[in-house]
N, C-alpha and C positions, 0 to 999 in steps of 0.2 A: 504494500500500500504506500502511496505517496505520503511524505511527511507534511505535506501542505495541509493546514487545518481546514476543516469543512466550513463553508459559509453558514451564517446563522440567519435564516429567513423568518424566524419566529416573529420579530417585530413588524413584519410586513403582512402578516396573515389577515388582519382586519382591513387593511387599506390597500391591498395589492390590486384588487379589481378597479376601484376608483382611480388609483394612480395610473393604471394601464389605459383606462378609457380617456383620462385627461391627456395622456401623452400621445396615444395612437388611435383614439376612437375605437372603432370595432375591427381595425385591421388585423390585430393579433388574434382576436377571437375567430375571425373568418379563416385565418390560416389553420387554426386548430381543427376546425370543423369542415375544412374543404373536402375531405374524402370520407366524411362520416356516413354519408348515404351511398357510397360507392357499392355497386353490386358485389364486388369482390370481398367485401366484409361480411356479407350476409351469412356465410356458412361458419364463421368463427364461433368458438365456444368458450374460450378462456383467454382473456387479455391480460397483459402485463403493462401497467401504466406507470411510468417512471417520472417522478417530479412534476405532477400535475398541479402543484400549488393548492389553491383553494377549491379545486375539484370541478371546475365548470365543464371541462371536457369529459371527465369520468361520469358525471351525472348525465350528461347528454348521451354518452355512449350506452350506458345501462338502460336509459329510457328508450333509445332507438332500437335496441336489440334485447327483447325481454328474456331470451334464453341464455344470454351471455353472462359469464361470471368474470369478475375483475379482481386481480391482485394489484394493489396500489402501493407504491413505495415512495417515501419522502424522508429526508433527513430532518425535517422540521415537524415537531410534534404539533405545533400550533396550526400549521398548514394542513396536516392530516386530520386534525379535529374539525377544521373548517370544511374539508372535503367530506368527512363523514356526515356532518350536519346537512350539507347540501344534497348528498345522495339520499339521506333519510326522508327528505321532502318529496321524493319522486318514486323511489323504488325500494323493495325489501332489502333490509340491511344484510340479510343472509347471502346475498349475491356478491358481497364485497368483503375482501380480505385485506387487512391493512398491515403494513410493515414500516416501522420507523427505524431507519438504518441508513448508513452511508453506503451508497451503491458501490464504492470502491472496495468494500470488503464483504458485501452481501452476496449470499448464494440463493438462487431461487429455490423455494420449498418443494417444488413439484416439477414434472416434465410435461411437455405437450402444449405449451402456450402457442396458440396459432395467430396471435396478434400482439404486437408491441407498439406502444405509443410513447414518443419522447418529444414533447412540445416545449420548445424554448428551454431545453434541458441540457443538451450537449454543450451549449455555450458556457456552462459553469465549470467545464473541465478542460484539461489540456488534451492534445492529440494522443499522447501516450496513455492517459487515463481512459479516454474513450475506447482506444484499442483494447486495453485490458478489460474494460467493462463488457464490450461486445463478445470478446473471447470467453468470458466467464458465463455470460447469459446464453450464448449460442447452444450449448448442449441441452438446455432446457426447452428449446423451441422445436415446434413441429417441423417436419421436412418442408412443408408448404407454407410456412409462416409468412405473414405480412408485417411490415414495419412502417408506421406512420411517423414522419418527421416534419416539424415546422421549426424554423429558426431564422436568425439573421444571416445575411450573406453579404459579400463584397463583390459587386459586379466587376468584370475584368478590366474595364477601361472607361475613360471619359469622365464627364462631370458626375454621372451617377456613382462611379466608383469613389470619387473624392467625397461626395456627400455621405455615402454609406460608411466610409471610414471614419468621418467625423461623428456620425451618429453612434456607431459602435463604440468608439473611444469614450464618448460622453456617457453612454450607458454603463460601460465597465467602471468608469470613475464613480458614477452614482451608486452602483451596487457595492463597490469597494467601501464607500463611506457608510452605506446603510446596513450592509450584511457582513462586511469583512472579506468578501470574495477577493481572492488574490490573482485569479486568472485575468489576463489583459488582452487576449486575442482569441479569435474564433478557432476552434479545433478543426482538423481535417477528418471529419467523421465518414466521409464517403469511402475512403480507402479501408476503414475498419469494417464497414458494411459489405463492401465488395469482397474482402478477405473471408468473411463469414458466409459467403455464397449468395448474398443479396444483390439484386440489380434494381435500379430505379425504373419503375414502370410508368409513372405519371408525375408531373410536377406543375406547379403554378407559382409565378413570381408576382410581387406587389411592391409598391413604393419604389419603382424604378429598379427593381431587382434586389433591394435591401432586405426583403422578406421572402421566404420560400416555404412552400408546402409540398411535400413529396410523399409518394406511396412507393415503397420498396417491396419486392417479393423474393422469396428464396425457392 
């Protein structure tokens, strides 16, 4: 495990959604749910949702697919409590399994997950940490597993690239102050997913390419 201390997102649990809407409107929410209704998700039975924060995606996922069960992991107890409350308003609690742990040391409690969701989660880790994370989770995934990713990105060139770099730098500075996050650049998660046998099947960009939503399949 990295010696880098985990960020503390507990102070943001109650204000995360309002801060997000104030900063980005509904742009981040639309990226999380971009593939929620995709027919390829219809047959999934057990999802692994990593770092969903206050649980807006998890609640929507459980509501959309009544037979789906979710294992949700977050290092923030306050965020997990918010997720649990949000889910309880819509669906039976029995369909949700919660784990409060650091993903860098956590091992999945079961095998056969056929859906993974990491929305604005990879950006909290270094490339090496993401690589190790995917390698550790990989054996617990079904051969035909799907992986949903939404995150920030840097377009390759032009004014859009400059603006995205300024945006990402400002966000990392803000989260360093608010949570103690020590990461300062976006990780190369695509190589980790490719090495685990996943390929990107569909994608959508927003904010000039600074935001991305992707559906990967193995």
